[in-house]
C-alpha atoms as one frame of an Amber mdcrd trajectory, in Angstrom:
protein
   0.000   0.000   0.000   2.850   2.360   0.934   4.618   1.599  -2.379   1.469
   2.403  -4.366   1.084   5.706  -2.505   4.701   6.665  -3.274   4.193   5.834
  -6.970   1.107   8.039  -7.093   2.972  10.939  -5.471   5.753  10.533  -8.053
   3.088  10.399 -10.780   4.198   6.978 -12.060   7.265   8.464 -13.726   9.166
   5.160 -13.679   6.251   2.724 -13.622   3.094   2.012 -15.604  -0.003   4.106
 -14.971  -2.648   1.839 -13.362  -5.939   1.422 -15.203  -7.871   2.982 -12.296
  -5.898   6.228 -12.708  -6.818   6.776 -16.360  -9.120   9.559 -17.595 -11.298
  10.276 -20.665  -9.568  11.652 -23.745 -11.461  14.939 -23.587  -9.711  15.839
 -20.321  -6.288  15.255 -21.883  -7.418  17.295 -24.894  -8.115  20.197 -22.526
  -4.486  20.079 -21.380  -3.213  20.108 -24.981  -5.435  23.078 -25.863  -4.245
  24.843 -22.719  -0.651  24.392 -23.855  -1.526  25.967 -27.212  -3.325  29.042
 -25.872  -0.229  31.079 -25.155   1.375  34.328 -26.299   3.901  32.792 -28.759
   1.066  30.989 -30.579  -0.871  34.224 -31.066   2.300  35.988 -32.140   3.226
  33.379 -34.770  -0.367  33.278 -36.046  -0.281  37.038 -36.561   3.190  37.054
 -38.099   2.320  34.327 -40.630  -0.999  35.951 -41.558   0.637  39.323 -42.170
   3.287  37.647 -44.309   1.189  35.402 -46.572  -2.386  36.606 -46.043  -5.232
  34.931 -44.171  -6.411  32.634 -46.957  -3.031  30.922 -47.385  -2.415  31.034
 -43.647  -5.616  29.109 -43.010  -4.422  26.254 -45.225  -0.986  26.266 -43.594
  -2.536  26.186 -40.102  -4.795  23.263 -40.992  -2.374  21.118 -42.986   0.640
  21.479 -40.667  -1.379  20.612 -37.580  -3.028  17.727 -39.423   0.357  16.184
 -40.288   1.738  16.763 -36.796  -1.543  15.446 -35.414  -0.990  12.162 -37.257
   2.481  11.843 -35.718   1.094  12.733 -32.298  -1.652  10.148 -32.773   0.973
   7.455 -33.318   3.055   8.417 -30.261  -0.138   8.868 -28.222  -1.103   5.269
 -28.968   2.366   4.120 -27.880   1.924   5.948 -24.580  -1.559   4.513 -24.134
  -0.591   0.906 -24.877   2.553   0.913 -22.727   1.277   3.247 -19.962   4.827
   4.611 -19.817   6.177   8.155 -20.010   8.336   9.291 -22.924  11.392   9.129
 -20.761  10.868   5.465 -19.881  10.006   4.602 -23.488  13.336   5.960 -24.702
  15.257   3.363 -22.680  14.098   0.591 -25.010  15.725   2.191 -28.056  18.498
   4.454 -26.681  19.602   2.218 -23.796  19.800   2.953 -20.087  22.763   5.359
 -20.232  22.068   6.668 -23.729  18.655   7.806 -22.535  20.223   9.923 -19.787
  21.878  12.172 -22.374  18.712  12.468 -24.459  16.604  13.188 -21.365  19.116
  15.781 -20.210  18.828  17.517 -23.589  15.024  17.483 -23.385  15.117  18.683
 -19.781  17.376  21.654 -20.603  15.114  22.614 -23.500  11.933  22.446 -21.423
  13.488  24.306 -18.506  14.757  26.970 -20.905  11.291  27.477 -22.361   9.885
  27.614 -18.817  12.301  30.431 -18.003  11.545  32.295 -21.242   7.781  31.990
 -20.751   7.816  33.078 -17.113   9.984  36.111 -18.009   7.585  37.147 -20.786
   4.692  36.540 -18.368   6.279  38.757 -15.719   6.850  41.628 -18.152   3.311
  41.409 -19.553   1.747  41.119 -16.084   3.602  44.221 -14.908   2.398  46.131
 -17.991  -1.173  44.943 -17.406  -1.200  46.093 -13.764   0.116  49.487 -14.827
  -2.464  49.855 -17.633  -5.451  48.520 -15.680  -4.843  49.728 -12.126  -2.074
  52.289 -12.411   0.067  50.149 -10.113   3.795  49.784 -10.737   4.688  46.210
  -9.843   8.380  45.268 -10.260   8.912  42.720 -13.024  10.852  40.487 -10.626
   7.815  40.280  -8.307   5.527  39.400 -11.238   7.973  36.701 -12.390   8.343
  35.149  -8.927   4.597  35.293  -8.203   3.711  33.725 -11.539   6.356  31.030
 -11.147   5.040  30.083  -7.693   1.531  29.568  -9.092   2.852  27.498 -11.995
   5.011  25.384  -9.672   2.173  24.631  -7.273  -0.014  23.253 -10.075   2.842
  21.277 -11.672   4.419  19.498  -8.697   1.198  17.736  -7.702   1.221  15.758
 -10.927  -1.007  14.965 -13.878  -4.258  14.955 -11.896  -3.888  18.590 -10.864
  -2.692  19.646 -14.331  -5.732  17.925 -15.840  -8.223  19.488 -13.396  -6.674
  22.931 -13.799  -6.920  22.699 -17.587 -10.538  21.535 -17.433 -11.376  24.653
 -15.419  -9.372  27.232 -17.376  -9.595  26.079 -21.011 -13.389  26.683 -21.412
 -12.857  30.193 -20.040 -10.039  30.813 -22.491 -12.113  29.525 -25.420 -15.006
  31.848 -24.513 -12.700  34.855 -24.481 -11.004  33.818 -27.733 -14.398  33.592
 -29.439 -15.290  36.996 -28.018 -12.041  38.493 -29.301 -12.638  37.020 -32.780
 -16.220  38.291 -32.832 -15.153  41.763 -31.700 -12.529  42.035 -34.428 -14.571
  40.821 -37.403 -17.982  42.348 -36.656 -17.035  45.497 -38.562 -15.912  43.604
 -41.685 -17.041  40.499 -43.528 -14.919  37.367 -43.310 -14.655  37.412 -47.110
 -12.985  40.815 -47.096 -10.535  39.680 -44.401  -9.670  36.573 -46.426  -8.822
  38.795 -49.385  -6.185  40.766 -47.471  -2.808  40.073 -49.090   0.336  39.422
 -47.094   3.485  41.542 -47.173   5.581  38.591 -48.452   8.023  38.851 -45.537
   7.864  35.048 -45.285   7.677  32.386 -47.966   5.171  29.541 -47.672   8.004
  27.207 -46.629   9.152  29.650 -43.932   5.559  30.034 -42.743   5.210  26.248
 -42.462   8.482  26.051 -40.518   7.246  28.729 -38.121   4.054  26.780 -37.371
   5.968  23.509 -37.038   8.263  25.216 -34.538   5.357  25.840 -32.166   4.466
  22.159 -31.803   7.792  20.559 -32.665   8.176  18.854 -29.273   4.602  17.571
 -29.066   5.085  14.208 -30.865   7.969  13.392 -28.493   6.152  14.410 -25.319
   2.668  13.106 -26.184   3.073   9.772 -24.305   3.486  11.728 -21.044  -0.186
  12.629 -21.330  -1.674   9.776 -23.366  -0.445   7.154 -20.871  -3.334   8.366
 -18.722  -5.906   7.834 -21.522  -8.349   4.986 -20.944  -8.256   3.555 -24.471
  -6.638   4.072 -27.872  -9.764   5.979 -28.835  -9.326   8.330 -25.877  -5.687
   8.937 -26.777  -6.725   9.856 -30.332  -9.468  12.135 -29.017  -6.795  13.995
 -27.048  -4.853  14.579 -30.288  -7.892  16.328 -31.805  -6.960  19.241 -29.554
  -3.926  19.741 -31.789  -5.659  19.049 -35.098  -8.706  21.238 -34.401  -7.728
  23.464 -31.484  -4.374  24.810 -32.645  -5.612  26.170 -36.024  -8.385  28.032
 -34.168  -5.893  29.477 -31.675  -3.615  30.546 -34.537  -6.590  32.212 -36.231
  -7.323  34.046 -32.982  -3.906  35.639 -33.397  -4.058  36.010 -37.179  -7.391
  37.782 -37.733  -6.981  40.563 -35.124  -3.412  41.060 -36.344  -4.554  41.606
 -39.932  -7.285  43.968 -38.768  -4.986  46.144 -36.694  -1.588  45.704 -38.375
  -0.128  44.768 -34.982   1.422  41.389 -34.075   1.554  41.578 -30.258  -1.796
  40.070 -29.130  -1.776  42.046 -25.869  -1.387  45.370 -27.695  -4.025  44.287
 -30.221  -6.647  43.612 -27.571  -5.827  46.732 -25.601  -6.170  48.804 -28.809
  -9.577  47.174 -29.351 -10.635  48.080 -25.794 -10.439  44.428 -24.769  -8.067
  44.992 -21.861  -9.860  42.700 -19.395 -10.010  39.731 -21.838  -6.341  40.399
 -22.625  -5.444  40.203 -18.948  -7.424  36.999 -18.390  -5.933  35.312 -21.463
  -2.450  36.413 -20.392  -2.724  34.986 -16.878  -4.527  31.708 -17.519  -2.954
  30.799 -20.861   0.617  31.329 -19.680  -0.146  29.642 -16.353  -1.510  26.548
 -18.117   1.298  26.358 -20.679   4.137  26.774 -18.223   2.559  24.338 -15.789
   2.811  21.737 -18.563   6.404  22.811 -19.334   7.424  22.314 -15.715   5.472
  19.054 -15.437   7.367  17.610 -18.411  10.661  18.995 -17.060  10.279  17.230
 -13.737   9.312  13.994 -15.476  12.539  14.197 -17.459  14.676  14.988 -14.433
  13.118  12.113 -12.474  14.728   9.620 -14.856  18.143  11.215 -14.315  17.923
  11.825 -10.545  16.147   8.635  -9.574  16.423   9.007  -5.805  14.712  12.404
  -5.687  10.958  12.882  -5.391   9.294  14.421  -8.420   7.939  17.333  -6.349
  11.448  18.156  -5.139  12.773  18.112  -8.692   9.902  20.365  -9.799  10.669
  22.932  -7.093  14.403  22.926  -7.888  13.761  23.245 -11.645  11.293  26.071
 -11.031  13.778  27.912  -8.813  16.509  27.677 -11.467  14.139  28.780 -14.255
  12.825  31.656 -12.140  16.349  32.849 -11.293  17.289  32.837 -14.983  14.142
  34.868 -15.743  14.625  37.379 -12.888  18.192  38.246 -13.893  17.002  38.732
 -17.465  18.939  35.961 -19.166  16.002  33.886 -20.429  15.488  35.723 -23.717
  19.162  35.156 -24.584  18.476  31.413 -24.556  15.971  31.548 -27.409  18.494
  30.945 -30.221  20.022  28.025 -28.306  16.582  26.623 -27.509  15.587  26.860
 -31.168  18.619  24.759 -32.111  17.889  22.209 -29.389  14.246  22.009 -30.481
  15.318  20.990 -33.986  17.498  18.221 -32.541  14.790  16.642 -30.379  11.897
  15.737 -32.766  13.732  12.898 -34.608  13.699  11.085 -31.262   9.992  10.380
 -31.806  10.761   8.788 -35.181  13.179   6.395 -33.490  10.858   5.206 -30.744
   7.969   4.886 -33.221  10.131   2.641 -35.424  11.352   0.671 -32.416   7.932
   0.104 -30.846   5.983  -0.902 -33.954   8.599  -2.486 -36.224  11.412  -3.773
 -33.986   9.790  -4.712 -30.669   6.373  -5.447 -32.243   4.570  -3.447 -29.522
   6.125  -5.498 -26.713   7.694  -3.262 -24.091   8.030  -5.159 -20.813   9.441
  -3.477 -17.705  10.556  -6.910 -16.516  13.170  -6.754 -19.303  14.393  -3.341
 -18.179  17.527  -4.596 -16.401  18.610  -6.515 -19.498  18.539  -3.450 -21.757
  21.957  -2.334 -23.097  23.625   0.778 -21.703  23.697   2.356 -25.152  21.357
   1.753 -28.111  23.973   2.139 -30.848  21.445   2.094 -33.714  19.350   4.800
 -32.066  22.315   7.021 -31.245  23.784   6.808 -34.767  20.362   7.426 -36.342
  19.778  10.408 -34.100  23.177  11.966 -34.859  22.640  11.427 -38.596  19.186
  13.016 -38.463  20.549  15.984 -36.476  23.149  16.583 -39.189  20.398  16.440
 -41.819  18.237  18.852 -39.784  21.123  21.307 -39.539  21.971  21.113 -43.245
  18.297  21.409 -44.240  17.780  24.331 -41.869  20.525  26.270 -43.664  19.439
  25.112 -47.136  22.490  22.938 -47.816  20.201  20.020 -48.668  16.537  19.900
 -49.595  14.378  16.799 -49.211  10.921  18.028 -48.179  11.853  21.733 -47.719
  10.994  21.382 -43.993  13.970  20.445 -41.794  11.744  18.756 -39.202  10.252
  16.342 -41.738  13.669  15.732 -43.348  15.246  14.729 -40.042  12.210  12.663
 -39.020  12.274  10.600 -42.226  16.055  10.091 -42.050  15.918   9.011 -38.384
  13.069   6.568 -39.036  14.689   4.871 -42.052  18.232   4.902 -40.614  17.088
   3.235 -37.384  15.296   0.390 -39.164  18.267  -0.196 -41.473  20.838  -0.097
 -38.669  18.812  -2.478 -36.495  19.030  -5.016 -39.307  22.742  -4.438 -39.892
  23.833  -4.274 -36.242  21.931  -7.285 -34.939
């Protein structure tokens, strides 16, 4: 009984999620939508729409999220059928020690994005207090206060994250609909669709920008889908990406085209929607960064096995908050962008391993017999990273999207190497 209680506190990071702890897919979908409703999503939606126009943007939003949704559906099913987190799944392909390096890379990336998001949150919250109430709140206080709220909801595990999202996401959706209605009531949708872009981005660059928003999702999807009751529920949760993300992007795109401004907070304030802007700022960033920290502590738990997940969450939050307070977070964006390109091929490798090599048979009883290093996985990953780098700087051109290039290379290379290096 005591062992089961400890596993629940640690959110089953190193064990299978019991059937009696699973939830309907719609609740997981709420978490995914909550992750998407954040300031960078609105910003990218507006930037792409201003560059290529709303009509083309709409197709880009739909098609990119459909393709990524298919990949997420596959990794979601893996999480559902194994009941294991991403970080445990990686051991079967990368090996026990090889996984530590990969998890460390993922952990640094997630913690970096946590720091960046909480810094942006603190700056925006301070501006909102000044505009709404005439109160000058130091940015450091806004950052620390926001980080404390995010940490509290993250360290108590999936159940709290899920309940928080169920409460906040409907509120966010209502306000997004209100914002869209307020911006288009003065013009017809047809006239907005006919607005041409300024050609500051090509279609390929626009696609890459949208891919960048959800580039980690296929890798991290098992962390959430392991709690889904059935395969059907795990696929329902992916609909949040396929349907929800294009709508969120449109919520940034349409007001941006109407006002000529990209910053969603400035857009809504200029439209006299200050209160909705404040609510969207607080709850969307809170939900997104809660998920960032939740995934960070899951990653760290596989590296620091003797520490409780709550302890790791508090330590990670403190480090991320310190980076944000001293103003270093925004300097990490270029590094984080590079790391984000290197991580997605990992999902290609564990998809290939689960379905084609292990034939859907991942048994924790075999865990101690796993090799320290999965040579095929490591070589495939390095090769795909090289391809991603070369594609990103236009040295090679397979699909024109570096993410898809590296994914395809990693998938094929792993299957070939597993045959050669038996």
